DSSP file (Angstrom, degrees, kcal/mol; ACC not computed):
  #  RESIDUE AA STRUCTURE BP1 BP2  ACC     N-H-->O    O-->H-N    N-H-->O    O-->H-N    TCO  KAPPA ALPHA  PHI   PSI    X-CA   Y-CA   Z-CA
    1    1 A M     >        0   0    0      0, 0.0     4,-1.7     0, 0.0     3,-0.3   0.000 360.0 360.0 360.0 -47.0   39.0   40.5  117.3
    2    2 A S  H  >  +     0   0    0      1,-0.2     4,-2.5     2,-0.2     5,-0.2   0.826 360.0  59.6 -64.3 -29.5   41.8   41.8  119.6
    3    3 A D  H  > S+     0   0    0      2,-0.2     4,-2.3     1,-0.2    -1,-0.2   0.920 104.1  50.3 -61.6 -42.7   39.2   42.3  122.4
    4    4 A K  H  > S+     0   0    0     -3,-0.3     4,-1.7     1,-0.2    -2,-0.2   0.912 110.7  48.6 -62.8 -42.9   38.4   38.6  122.4
    5    5 A I  H  X S+     0   0    0     -4,-1.7     4,-1.1     1,-0.2    -1,-0.2   0.930 110.4  51.4 -62.6 -45.0   42.1   37.8  122.5
    6    6 A A  H  < S+     0   0    0     -4,-2.5     3,-0.4     1,-0.2    -1,-0.2   0.893 108.5  52.5 -59.6 -39.9   42.7   40.2  125.4
    7    7 A E  H >< S+     0   0    0     -4,-2.3     3,-0.6     1,-0.2    -1,-0.2   0.868 112.2  43.9 -65.5 -36.6   39.8   38.7  127.3
    8    8 A T  H 3< S+     0   0    0     -4,-1.7     3,-0.2     1,-0.2    -1,-0.2   0.600 113.2  51.1 -87.4  -9.3   41.1   35.1  127.0
    9    9 A S  T 3<  +     0   0    0     -4,-1.1    -1,-0.2    -3,-0.4    -2,-0.1  -0.177  60.0 124.3-123.4  43.2   44.7   35.9  127.9
   10   10 A L  S <  S+     0   0    0     -3,-0.6    77,-3.6    76,-0.1     2,-0.4   0.747  75.8  51.7 -68.9 -21.4   44.5   37.9  131.1
   11   11 A F        -     0   0    0     -3,-0.2     2,-0.4    75,-0.2    77,-0.1  -0.937  64.0-170.8-121.0 139.7   46.9   35.4  132.7
   12   12 A D    >   -     0   0    0     -2,-0.4     3,-1.9    75,-0.4    -3,-0.0  -0.985  27.8-132.5-124.3 139.4   50.2   34.0  131.5
   13   13 A R  G >  S+     0   0    0     -2,-0.4     3,-1.0     1,-0.3    -1,-0.1   0.864 107.9  55.2 -55.5 -37.3   52.1   31.1  133.1
   14   14 A D  G 3  S+     0   0    0      1,-0.3    -1,-0.3    -3,-0.1    24,-0.1   0.435 104.4  54.2 -83.5   3.6   55.3   33.2  133.1
   15   15 A T  G <  S+     0   0    0     -3,-1.9     2,-0.5    72,-0.1    -1,-0.3  -0.105  80.9 102.8-125.3  36.8   53.7   36.1  135.0
   16   16 A V    <   -     0   0    0     -3,-1.0     2,-0.4    72,-0.2    74,-0.2  -0.975  55.5-167.5-111.5 131.6   52.4   34.1  138.0
   17   17 A Y  E     -a   90   0A   0     72,-2.6    74,-2.7    -2,-0.5     2,-0.5  -0.922  27.6-163.7-127.3 146.6   54.6   34.5  141.1
   18   18 A V  E     -a   91   0A   0     -2,-0.4     2,-0.4    72,-0.2    74,-0.2  -0.988  31.3-158.4-121.0 117.1   55.0   32.9  144.5
   19   19 A S  E     -a   92   0A   0     72,-3.2    74,-2.8    -2,-0.5    75,-0.5  -0.798  31.7-169.4-111.0 138.3   57.0   35.4  146.6
   20   20 A D        +     0   0    0     -2,-0.4    -1,-0.1    72,-0.2    72,-0.1   0.356  50.5 133.1 -93.1   0.9   59.1   35.0  149.7
   21   21 A A        -     0   0    0      1,-0.1    73,-0.4     5,-0.1    -2,-0.1  -0.085  45.3-159.8 -55.9 152.9   59.3   38.8  150.1
   22   22 A T  S    S+     0   0    0      1,-0.1     2,-0.3    71,-0.1    -1,-0.1   0.309  70.6  44.8-117.5   5.4   58.7   40.2  153.5
   23   23 A S  S  > S-     0   0    0      1,-0.1     4,-2.3    73,-0.1     5,-0.2  -0.984  78.5-119.6-145.2 157.3   57.9   43.8  152.5
   24   24 A R  H  > S+     0   0    0     -2,-0.3     4,-2.8    73,-0.2     5,-0.3   0.922 115.0  54.7 -59.0 -44.9   55.8   45.6  149.8
   25   25 A A  H  > S+     0   0    0      1,-0.2     4,-2.3     2,-0.2    -1,-0.2   0.902 109.6  47.1 -57.7 -42.8   58.9   47.2  148.5
   26   26 A D  H  > S+     0   0    0      2,-0.2     4,-2.6     1,-0.2     5,-0.2   0.918 113.6  45.5 -68.2 -44.2   60.7   43.9  148.0
   27   27 A V  H  X S+     0   0    0     -4,-2.3     4,-2.2     2,-0.2     5,-0.3   0.932 114.9  48.1 -67.0 -43.1   57.8   42.1  146.3
   28   28 A F  H  X S+     0   0    0     -4,-2.8     4,-2.8    -5,-0.2     5,-0.3   0.927 113.2  49.2 -59.4 -44.8   57.1   45.1  144.0
   29   29 A K  H  X S+     0   0    0     -4,-2.3     4,-2.5    -5,-0.3     5,-0.2   0.940 112.9  44.4 -63.0 -49.5   60.8   45.3  143.1
   30   30 A S  H  X S+     0   0    0     -4,-2.6     4,-1.7     2,-0.2    -1,-0.2   0.916 119.0  42.2 -65.4 -42.3   61.3   41.6  142.3
   31   31 A V  H  X S+     0   0    0     -4,-2.2     4,-2.8    -5,-0.2     5,-0.2   0.932 115.0  50.0 -69.5 -44.8   58.1   41.3  140.3
   32   32 A A  H  X S+     0   0    0     -4,-2.8     4,-2.4    -5,-0.3    -2,-0.2   0.898 109.9  51.0 -61.8 -40.9   58.6   44.6  138.5
   33   33 A E  H  X S+     0   0    0     -4,-2.5     4,-2.4    -5,-0.3    -1,-0.2   0.911 112.8  46.0 -63.5 -41.2   62.1   43.8  137.5
   34   34 A D  H  X S+     0   0    0     -4,-1.7     4,-2.0    -5,-0.2    -2,-0.2   0.918 112.3  49.9 -67.6 -42.9   61.0   40.4  136.1
   35   35 A L  H  <>S+     0   0    0     -4,-2.8     5,-2.7     1,-0.2     6,-0.7   0.880 111.8  49.6 -62.2 -37.6   58.1   42.0  134.2
   36   36 A Y  H ><5S+     0   0    0     -4,-2.4     3,-1.5    -5,-0.2    -2,-0.2   0.931 109.0  51.2 -66.4 -45.8   60.4   44.6  132.8
   37   37 A K  H 3<5S+     0   0    0     -4,-2.4    -2,-0.2     1,-0.3    -1,-0.2   0.865 110.5  50.1 -57.5 -37.0   62.9   41.9  131.6
   38   38 A K  T 3<5S-     0   0    0     -4,-2.0    -1,-0.3    -5,-0.1    -2,-0.2   0.449 117.8-114.3 -84.9  -0.7   60.1   40.1  129.9
   39   39 A G  T < 5S+     0   0    0     -3,-1.5    -3,-0.2    -4,-0.2    -2,-0.1   0.670  82.5 118.2  82.1  17.5   58.9   43.2  128.1
   40   40 A H  S   <S+     0   0    0     -5,-2.7    43,-2.8    -6,-0.2    44,-0.5   0.734  75.0  26.5 -87.6 -23.8   55.6   43.7  129.8
   41   41 A V  B    S-G   82   0B   0     -6,-0.7    41,-0.2    41,-0.2    -2,-0.1  -0.853  80.5-103.6-136.6 167.7   56.2   47.0  131.5
   42   42 A T    >   -     0   0    0     39,-2.4     3,-1.5    -2,-0.3     4,-0.3  -0.365  39.8-100.7 -87.5 171.1   58.4   50.2  131.1
   43   43 A K  T 3  S+     0   0    0      1,-0.3     3,-0.4     2,-0.1     4,-0.3   0.817 122.5  52.2 -59.3 -33.9   61.5   51.2  133.0
   44   44 A D  T 3> S+     0   0    0      1,-0.2     4,-2.3     2,-0.1    -1,-0.3   0.373  79.7 100.2 -88.2   5.0   59.4   53.6  135.2
   45   45 A F  H <> S+     0   0    0     -3,-1.5     4,-2.9     1,-0.2    -1,-0.2   0.931  81.2  47.9 -56.1 -51.3   56.8   50.9  136.1
   46   46 A L  H  > S+     0   0    0     -3,-0.4     4,-2.4    -4,-0.3     5,-0.2   0.921 111.8  49.2 -60.3 -46.9   58.3   50.2  139.6
   47   47 A K  H  > S+     0   0    0     -4,-0.3     4,-2.2     1,-0.2    -1,-0.2   0.927 115.7  43.7 -58.5 -46.2   58.6   53.9  140.6
   48   48 A N  H  X S+     0   0    0     -4,-2.3     4,-2.9     2,-0.2     5,-0.2   0.878 109.8  56.4 -68.8 -37.7   55.0   54.6  139.5
   49   49 A L  H  X S+     0   0    0     -4,-2.9     4,-2.2    -5,-0.2    27,-0.2   0.935 111.4  43.2 -58.6 -48.0   53.7   51.4  141.2
   50   50 A N  H  X S+     0   0    0     -4,-2.4     4,-2.1     2,-0.2    -2,-0.2   0.917 115.0  48.8 -65.2 -44.3   55.1   52.5  144.5
   51   51 A E  H  X S+     0   0    0     -4,-2.2     4,-2.0    -5,-0.2     5,-0.2   0.913 113.2  47.3 -62.0 -42.6   54.0   56.1  144.2
   52   52 A R  H  X S+     0   0    0     -4,-2.9     4,-3.5     1,-0.2    -1,-0.2   0.903 110.9  50.7 -67.9 -40.9   50.5   55.1  143.2
   53   53 A E  H  < S+     0   0    0     -4,-2.2    -1,-0.2    -5,-0.2    -2,-0.2   0.865 110.0  51.6 -65.0 -35.3   50.2   52.5  146.1
   54   54 A D  H  < S+     0   0    0     -4,-2.1    -1,-0.2    -5,-0.2    -2,-0.2   0.914 119.8  34.3 -65.8 -42.5   51.3   55.2  148.5
   55   55 A K  H  < S+     0   0    0     -4,-2.0    -2,-0.2     1,-0.2    -3,-0.2   0.879 133.2  25.4 -80.1 -40.3   48.7   57.7  147.3
   56   56 A Y  S  < S-     0   0    0     -4,-3.5    -1,-0.2    -5,-0.2    -2,-0.1  -0.752  83.2-151.3-130.1  83.0   45.9   55.3  146.5
   57   57 A P        -     0   0    0      0, 0.0    -3,-0.1     0, 0.0    43,-0.1  -0.119   6.5-161.3 -57.1 151.6   46.2   52.1  148.5
   58   58 A T        +     0   0    0     41,-0.1    16,-1.4    -5,-0.1     2,-0.2   0.219  40.0 132.2-122.7  14.0   44.8   48.9  147.0
   59   59 A G  E     -Bc  73 100A   0     40,-2.1    42,-3.3    14,-0.2     2,-0.5  -0.470  38.7-159.1 -68.9 137.1   44.3   46.6  150.0
   60   60 A I  E     -B   72   0A   0     12,-3.8    12,-1.8    40,-0.2     2,-0.9  -0.976  13.1-139.2-124.0 123.0   40.9   44.9  150.1
   61   61 A D    >   -     0   0    0     -2,-0.5     3,-0.8    10,-0.2     4,-0.2  -0.681  19.4-177.2 -79.8 104.9   39.5   43.4  153.3
   62   62 A L  G >>  +     0   0    0     -2,-0.9     4,-2.7     1,-0.2     3,-1.3   0.483  62.7  92.7 -85.4  -1.0   37.9   40.2  152.3
   63   63 A S  G 34 S+     0   0    0      1,-0.3    -1,-0.2     2,-0.2     5,-0.1   0.773  79.8  62.4 -63.0 -21.7   36.6   39.4  155.7
   64   64 A V  G <4 S+     0   0    0     -3,-0.8    -1,-0.3     2,-0.2    -2,-0.1   0.790 109.2  40.1 -71.9 -26.0   33.4   41.1  154.6
   65   65 A V  T <4 S-     0   0    0     -3,-1.3    -2,-0.2     1,-0.3    -1,-0.2   0.898 143.3 -15.7 -83.6 -47.9   33.0   38.4  151.9
   66   66 A S    ><  -     0   0    0     -4,-2.7     3,-1.5     3,-0.1    -1,-0.3  -0.914  53.3-138.3-157.2 130.8   34.2   35.6  154.2
   67   67 A P  T 3  S+     0   0    0      0, 0.0    -4,-0.1     0, 0.0    -3,-0.1   0.703 106.0  59.1 -62.4 -16.7   36.0   35.7  157.5
   68   68 A E  T 3  S+     0   0    0     -6,-0.1    -5,-0.1    -5,-0.1    -6,-0.0   0.653  85.2  96.9 -86.1 -15.4   38.1   32.7  156.3
   69   69 A Y  S <  S-     0   0    0     -3,-1.5     2,-0.1    -7,-0.3    -7,-0.1  -0.461  74.3-124.8 -76.1 143.8   39.5   34.6  153.2
   70   70 A P        -     0   0    0      0, 0.0     2,-0.1     0, 0.0    40,-0.1  -0.489  34.8-100.3 -76.2 158.3   42.9   36.2  153.4
   71   71 A N        -     0   0    0     38,-0.5    40,-2.4    -2,-0.1    41,-0.9  -0.474  41.1-160.1 -75.2 153.8   43.0   39.9  152.5
   72   72 A V  E     -Bd  60 112A   0    -12,-1.8   -12,-3.8    38,-0.2     2,-0.3  -0.817   9.3-147.9-127.1 167.4   44.2   40.8  149.0
   73   73 A A  E     -Bd  59 113A   0     39,-1.7    41,-2.5    -2,-0.3   -14,-0.2  -0.976   3.5-156.5-134.6 152.8   45.6   43.9  147.2
   74   74 A I        -     0   0    0    -16,-1.4    41,-0.1    -2,-0.3    39,-0.1  -0.585  21.6-175.4-128.4  68.3   45.2   44.9  143.6
   75   75 A P        +     0   0    0      0, 0.0    41,-2.3     0, 0.0     2,-0.3  -0.316  13.1 154.0 -68.3 148.8   48.2   47.2  142.9
   76   76 A H  B     -e  116   0A   0    -27,-0.2     2,-0.2    39,-0.2    41,-0.1  -0.972  26.7-144.2-162.2 170.9   48.4   48.9  139.5
   77   77 A T        -     0   0    0     39,-0.6    41,-0.2    -2,-0.3     2,-0.1  -0.724  41.7 -68.8-130.7-178.7   49.8   51.9  137.6
   78   78 A E    >   -     0   0    0     -2,-0.2     3,-1.7     1,-0.1     4,-0.2  -0.378  50.9-107.4 -71.1 157.8   48.7   54.2  134.9
   79   79 A A  G >  S+     0   0    0      1,-0.3     3,-1.7     2,-0.2    -1,-0.1   0.778 111.8  70.3 -58.1 -32.0   48.5   52.8  131.4
   80   80 A E  G 3  S+     0   0    0      1,-0.3    -1,-0.3     3,-0.0    39,-0.1   0.674  95.2  55.4 -65.2 -15.4   51.6   54.6  130.1
   81   81 A F  G <  S+     0   0    0     -3,-1.7   -39,-2.4    37,-0.2     2,-0.3   0.418 102.8  62.6 -98.5   0.9   53.8   52.3  132.3
   82   82 A V  B <   -G   41   0B   0     -3,-1.7   -41,-0.2   -41,-0.2   -42,-0.1  -0.905  61.1-153.9-127.6 157.2   52.6   49.0  130.9
   83   83 A K  S    S+     0   0    0    -43,-2.8     2,-0.3    -2,-0.3   -42,-0.1   0.438  73.7  10.1-109.8  -1.2   52.6   47.5  127.4
   84   84 A E  S    S-     0   0    0    -44,-0.5     2,-0.6    -5,-0.1    36,-0.1  -0.935  78.7 -89.0-161.2-178.8   49.6   45.1  127.6
   85   85 A R        +     0   0    0     -2,-0.3     2,-0.3    33,-0.2    33,-0.2  -0.924  61.5 130.4-109.7 120.2   46.5   44.1  129.4
   86   86 A K  E     - F   0 117A   0     31,-3.1    31,-3.3    -2,-0.6     2,-0.5  -0.989  50.3-128.5-162.5 155.0   47.1   41.3  132.0
   87   87 A V  E     - F   0 116A   0    -77,-3.6   -75,-0.4    -2,-0.3    29,-0.2  -0.981  21.3-156.6-112.9 128.6   46.5   40.3  135.6
   88   88 A V  E     - F   0 115A   0     27,-3.5    27,-2.7    -2,-0.5     2,-0.3  -0.886   8.8-153.3-107.8 103.3   49.6   39.2  137.5
   89   89 A P  E     - F   0 114A   0      0, 0.0   -72,-2.6     0, 0.0     2,-0.4  -0.587  12.2-173.1 -78.2 136.1   48.8   36.9  140.4
   90   90 A I  E     -aF  17 113A   0     23,-2.8    23,-2.8    -2,-0.3     2,-0.5  -0.930  11.2-157.0-134.2 109.1   51.3   37.0  143.3
   91   91 A K  E     -aF  18 112A   0    -74,-2.7   -72,-3.2    -2,-0.4     2,-0.6  -0.743  14.1-147.7 -82.7 125.9   51.0   34.6  146.2
   92   92 A L  E     -a   19   0A   0     19,-2.4   -72,-0.2    -2,-0.5     4,-0.0  -0.860  11.8-166.3 -97.4 116.8   52.7   36.0  149.2
   93   93 A K  E    S+     0   0A   0    -74,-2.8    -1,-0.2    -2,-0.6   -73,-0.2   0.818  87.1  44.0 -69.0 -29.3   54.3   33.3  151.4
   94   94 A N  E    S-     0   0A   0    -75,-0.5    -1,-0.2   -73,-0.4    16,-0.1  -0.972  99.1-118.0-115.5 118.7   54.7   35.9  154.1
   95   95 A P  E     -     0   0A   0      0, 0.0     2,-0.4     0, 0.0    16,-0.2  -0.269  32.2-154.7 -55.3 140.3   51.7   38.3  154.7
   96   96 A I  E     - F   0 110A   0     14,-2.3    14,-2.6   -73,-0.1     2,-0.3  -0.932  17.7-108.7-122.8 142.7   52.7   41.9  153.9
   97   97 A S  E     + F   0 109A   0     -2,-0.4     2,-0.3    12,-0.2    12,-0.2  -0.537  41.0 169.6 -75.3 128.9   51.1   45.0  155.3
   98   98 A F  E     - F   0 108A   0     10,-2.6    10,-2.5    -2,-0.3     2,-0.3  -0.931  33.4-112.5-130.3 156.0   49.0   47.1  152.9
   99   99 A N  E     - F   0 107A   0     -2,-0.3   -40,-2.1     8,-0.2     8,-0.2  -0.648  41.1 -98.1 -89.0 152.0   46.7   50.1  153.5
  100  100 A N  B     -c   59   0A   0      6,-2.9   -40,-0.2     3,-0.6     6,-0.2  -0.458  17.1-144.7 -74.2 133.3   43.0   49.7  152.9
  101  101 A M  S    S+     0   0    0    -42,-3.3    -1,-0.1    -2,-0.2   -41,-0.1   0.874 102.8  41.7 -61.6 -39.4   41.5   50.9  149.6
  102  102 A I  S    S+     0   0    0    -43,-0.4    -1,-0.2     1,-0.3   -42,-0.1   0.903 132.2  20.2 -78.0 -44.5   38.3   52.0  151.4
  103  103 A D    >   -     0   0    0      3,-0.1     3,-2.8     1,-0.1    -3,-0.6  -0.807  69.6-168.3-129.2  88.7   39.9   53.6  154.5
  104  104 A P  T 3  S+     0   0    0      0, 0.0    -1,-0.1     0, 0.0    -3,-0.1   0.649  84.1  65.6 -56.7 -17.4   43.6   54.4  153.7
  105  105 A S  T 3  S+     0   0    0     -6,-0.1     2,-0.4     2,-0.0    -6,-0.0   0.700  88.6  84.2 -76.4 -16.9   44.4   55.0  157.4
  106  106 A Q    <   -     0   0    0     -3,-2.8    -6,-2.9    -6,-0.2     2,-0.4  -0.707  63.5-166.7 -89.5 134.9   43.6   51.3  158.1
  107  107 A E  E     + F   0  99A   0     -2,-0.4     2,-0.3    -8,-0.2    -8,-0.2  -0.927  12.7 163.4-119.5 144.5   46.5   48.8  157.6
  108  108 A F  E     - F   0  98A   0    -10,-2.5   -10,-2.6    -2,-0.4     2,-0.3  -0.980  40.9 -87.7-153.5 166.6   46.2   45.0  157.4
  109  109 A E  E     - F   0  97A   0     -2,-0.3   -38,-0.5   -12,-0.2     2,-0.4  -0.562  37.3-160.9 -79.0 137.3   48.1   41.9  156.3
  110  110 A V  E     - F   0  96A   0    -14,-2.6   -14,-2.3    -2,-0.3   -38,-0.2  -0.940  15.6-178.8-119.6 140.8   47.6   40.8  152.7
  111  111 A S  E     +     0   0A   0    -40,-2.4   -19,-2.4    -2,-0.4     2,-0.3   0.478  68.3  38.5-116.7  -6.8   48.4   37.3  151.4
  112  112 A F  E     -dF  72  91A   0    -41,-0.9   -39,-1.7   -21,-0.2     2,-0.4  -0.989  60.9-159.0-149.1 136.1   47.6   37.6  147.7
  113  113 A L  E     -dF  73  90A   0    -23,-2.8   -23,-2.8    -2,-0.3     2,-0.6  -0.936   8.9-165.6-115.3 138.1   48.1   40.3  145.0
  114  114 A F  E     - F   0  89A   0    -41,-2.5     2,-0.5    -2,-0.4    17,-0.1  -0.859  21.6-162.8-113.0  90.3   46.3   40.6  141.8
  115  115 A M  E     - F   0  88A   0    -27,-2.7   -27,-3.5    -2,-0.6     2,-0.5  -0.632   8.1-144.3 -79.4 124.7   48.6   43.1  140.0
  116  116 A I  E     -eF  76  87A   0    -41,-2.3   -39,-0.6    -2,-0.5     2,-0.6  -0.785  15.3-171.7 -94.2 126.0   46.8   44.8  137.1
  117  117 A L  E     + F   0  86A   0    -31,-3.3   -31,-3.1    -2,-0.5     2,-0.4  -0.977  18.8 165.8-107.8 121.5   48.7   45.6  134.0
  118  118 A N        -     0   0    0     -2,-0.6   -33,-0.2   -33,-0.2   -36,-0.2  -0.895  28.3-176.6-145.2 112.9   46.5   47.7  131.7
  119  119 A N  S    S+     0   0    0     -2,-0.4   -34,-0.1     1,-0.1    -1,-0.1   0.363  73.6  81.7 -87.1   6.2   47.6   49.7  128.7
  120  120 A D    >   -     0   0    0      1,-0.1     3,-1.7   -36,-0.1     4,-0.4  -0.923  67.2-158.9-112.3 106.2   44.0   50.9  128.2
  121  121 A P  G >  S+     0   0    0      0, 0.0     3,-0.5     0, 0.0    -1,-0.1   0.785  92.4  52.7 -55.9 -28.5   43.3   53.8  130.6
  122  122 A E  G 3  S+     0   0    0      1,-0.2     3,-0.3     2,-0.1     4,-0.3   0.716 101.3  61.5 -78.0 -20.8   39.5   53.2  130.3
  123  123 A G  G <> S+     0   0    0     -3,-1.7     4,-1.9     1,-0.2     5,-0.2   0.485  71.9  94.8 -90.6  -2.9   39.7   49.5  131.2
  124  124 A Q  H <> S+     0   0    0     -3,-0.5     4,-2.1    -4,-0.4    -1,-0.2   0.914  88.7  43.6 -57.7 -49.7   41.2   49.7  134.8
  125  125 A S  H  > S+     0   0    0     -3,-0.3     4,-2.5     1,-0.2    -1,-0.2   0.816 109.2  59.8 -69.0 -28.4   37.9   49.5  136.7
  126  126 A N  H  > S+     0   0    0     -4,-0.3     4,-1.9     2,-0.2    -1,-0.2   0.929 108.0  43.6 -62.2 -46.2   36.6   46.8  134.3
  127  127 A V  H  X S+     0   0    0     -4,-1.9     4,-2.2     2,-0.2    -2,-0.2   0.907 112.5  53.1 -67.2 -41.3   39.5   44.5  135.3
  128  128 A L  H  X S+     0   0    0     -4,-2.1     4,-2.2     1,-0.2    -2,-0.2   0.913 109.1  49.5 -57.9 -44.0   39.0   45.4  139.0
  129  129 A A  H  X S+     0   0    0     -4,-2.5     4,-2.5     1,-0.2    -1,-0.2   0.882 108.4  53.4 -63.4 -38.9   35.4   44.5  138.7
  130  130 A Q  H  X S+     0   0    0     -4,-1.9     4,-2.3     2,-0.2    -1,-0.2   0.897 108.4  49.9 -63.2 -40.1   36.3   41.1  137.1
  131  131 A I  H  X S+     0   0    0     -4,-2.2     4,-2.2     2,-0.2    -2,-0.2   0.929 111.9  47.2 -64.5 -44.9   38.6   40.3  140.0
  132  132 A M  H  X S+     0   0    0     -4,-2.2     4,-2.6     2,-0.2    -2,-0.2   0.886 111.1  51.8 -65.7 -37.8   35.9   41.1  142.5
  133  133 A D  H  X S+     0   0    0     -4,-2.5     4,-2.7     2,-0.2     5,-0.3   0.923 108.3  52.1 -60.7 -44.1   33.4   39.0  140.6
  134  134 A F  H  X S+     0   0    0     -4,-2.3     4,-1.7     1,-0.2    -2,-0.2   0.921 112.7  44.8 -57.5 -46.2   35.9   36.1  140.6
  135  135 A I  H  < S+     0   0    0     -4,-2.2    -1,-0.2     1,-0.2    -2,-0.2   0.901 118.0  43.6 -66.2 -41.6   36.2   36.4  144.4
  136  136 A N  H  < S+     0   0    0     -4,-2.6    -2,-0.2     1,-0.2    -1,-0.2   0.808 119.9  39.6 -75.1 -29.8   32.5   36.7  145.0
  137  137 A K  H  < S+     0   0    0     -4,-2.7    -2,-0.2    -5,-0.2    -1,-0.2   0.655  89.2  95.7 -99.2 -17.6   31.3   34.0  142.6
  138  138 A T  S  < S-     0   0    0     -4,-1.7     5,-0.1    -5,-0.3    24,-0.0  -0.584  90.3 -99.7 -75.4 133.0   33.9   31.3  143.1
  139  139 A P     >  -     0   0    0      0, 0.0     4,-2.4     0, 0.0     3,-0.5  -0.235  31.7-122.1 -53.8 138.7   32.7   28.6  145.6
  140  140 A Q  H  > S+     0   0    0      1,-0.2     4,-2.7     2,-0.2     5,-0.2   0.862 108.3  51.9 -54.4 -45.9   34.3   29.3  149.0
  141  141 A N  H  > S+     0   0    0      1,-0.2     4,-1.7     2,-0.2    -1,-0.2   0.882 112.6  46.8 -62.6 -37.2   36.0   25.9  149.4
  142  142 A Q  H  > S+     0   0    0     -3,-0.5     4,-2.4     2,-0.2    -1,-0.2   0.907 112.6  48.9 -68.9 -42.2   37.6   26.3  146.0
  143  143 A L  H  X S+     0   0    0     -4,-2.4     4,-2.8     2,-0.2    -2,-0.2   0.884 108.7  53.3 -67.3 -38.0   38.8   29.8  146.6
  144  144 A L  H  X S+     0   0    0     -4,-2.7     4,-1.3    -5,-0.2    -1,-0.2   0.919 110.6  47.3 -61.8 -43.0   40.2   28.9  150.0
  145  145 A T  H  X S+     0   0    0     -4,-1.7     4,-1.0    -5,-0.2    -2,-0.2   0.914 112.1  51.0 -62.2 -43.5   42.2   26.1  148.4
  146  146 A F  H >< S+     0   0    0     -4,-2.4     3,-0.9     1,-0.2    -2,-0.2   0.937 108.8  49.8 -59.3 -49.1   43.4   28.6  145.7
  147  147 A F  H 3< S+     0   0    0     -4,-2.8    -1,-0.2     1,-0.3    -2,-0.2   0.767 111.2  50.5 -65.1 -24.8   44.5   31.2  148.2
  148  148 A K  H 3< S+     0   0    0     -4,-1.3    -1,-0.3    -3,-0.2    -2,-0.2   0.653  86.6 111.4 -84.8 -16.2   46.5   28.5  150.1
  149  149 A S    <<  -     0   0    0     -4,-1.0    -3,-0.0    -3,-0.9    -4,-0.0  -0.299  40.6-178.6 -64.6 138.5   48.3   27.3  147.0
  150  150 A T        +     0   0    0   -132,-0.1     2,-0.6   -57,-0.0    -1,-0.1   0.086  53.2 104.2-119.3  19.8   52.0   27.9  146.6
  151  151 A S     >  -     0   0    0      1,-0.2     4,-2.6  -134,-0.0     5,-0.2  -0.909  60.3-152.8-106.2 122.7   52.3   26.3  143.2
  152  152 A V  H  > S+     0   0    0     -2,-0.6     4,-2.7     1,-0.2     5,-0.2   0.911  99.6  50.2 -56.1 -44.3   52.6   28.6  140.2
  153  153 A D  H  > S+     0   0    0      1,-0.2     4,-2.8     2,-0.2    -1,-0.2   0.905 110.7  48.2 -63.6 -42.0   51.1   25.9  138.0
  154  154 A A  H  > S+     0   0    0      2,-0.2     4,-2.4     1,-0.2    -1,-0.2   0.913 113.3  47.6 -65.4 -42.4   48.1   25.3  140.4
  155  155 A I  H  X S+     0   0    0     -4,-2.6     4,-2.3     2,-0.2     5,-0.2   0.946 114.8  46.1 -62.4 -48.8   47.5   29.1  140.6
  156  156 A Y  H  X S+     0   0    0     -4,-2.7     4,-2.6    -5,-0.2    -2,-0.2   0.936 113.7  47.9 -60.4 -48.7   47.7   29.5  136.8
  157  157 A S  H  X S+     0   0    0     -4,-2.8     4,-2.0     1,-0.2    -1,-0.2   0.909 111.4  50.5 -60.6 -43.5   45.5   26.5  136.1
  158  158 A F  H  X S+     0   0    0     -4,-2.4     4,-2.5    -5,-0.2     5,-0.3   0.936 112.7  45.7 -61.4 -47.1   42.8   27.6  138.6
  159  159 A L  H  X S+     0   0    0     -4,-2.3     4,-2.1     1,-0.2    -1,-0.2   0.888 110.7  53.5 -65.0 -38.9   42.7   31.1  137.2
  160  160 A Q  H  < S+     0   0    0     -4,-2.6    -1,-0.2    -5,-0.2    -2,-0.2   0.876 118.2  36.0 -62.5 -36.3   42.5   29.8  133.6
  161  161 A S  H  < S+     0   0    0     -4,-2.0    -2,-0.2    -5,-0.2    -1,-0.2   0.785 128.8  30.0 -89.7 -26.6   39.6   27.6  134.4
  162  162 A K  H  <        0   0    0     -4,-2.5    -3,-0.2    -5,-0.2    -2,-0.2   0.670 360.0 360.0-108.5 -20.0   37.7   29.8  136.9
  163  163 A F     <        0   0    0     -4,-2.1    -1,-0.1    -5,-0.3    -3,-0.1   0.504 360.0 360.0 -78.2 360.0   38.3   33.4  136.1
């Protein structure tokens, strides 16, 4: 039963963000502080998020899927720093530099984050695969509109109906 609930509630309206941040550190800090206040993550979440992103970059070059798509990143931490299973969408109004997941020496601008909160150590790659399926299977015109959206409600509604 709890698996079914987890599957249908990967997104919460109150954990969708549109950020004005101009650096990775700033966006991570503002989102992590809010997630902590709301009880979704532990006190050490932000520190671990930054350390993990430094060691294992999560930027994904979406130009291989479509040259029109913006690049995304899928930052996450170990299960011990989060209290539930959720995807936190973050629209970046200002593209921010992330290193490439495939080739960490490569850096590029990212415009959207899918931050994974996962309290199940085994489930991380499963959520990552779901995000990539969503990107690959959503019709291009719809996904382009989604990536351009700066409305929390529009982002949340789209993910609820399409993910």
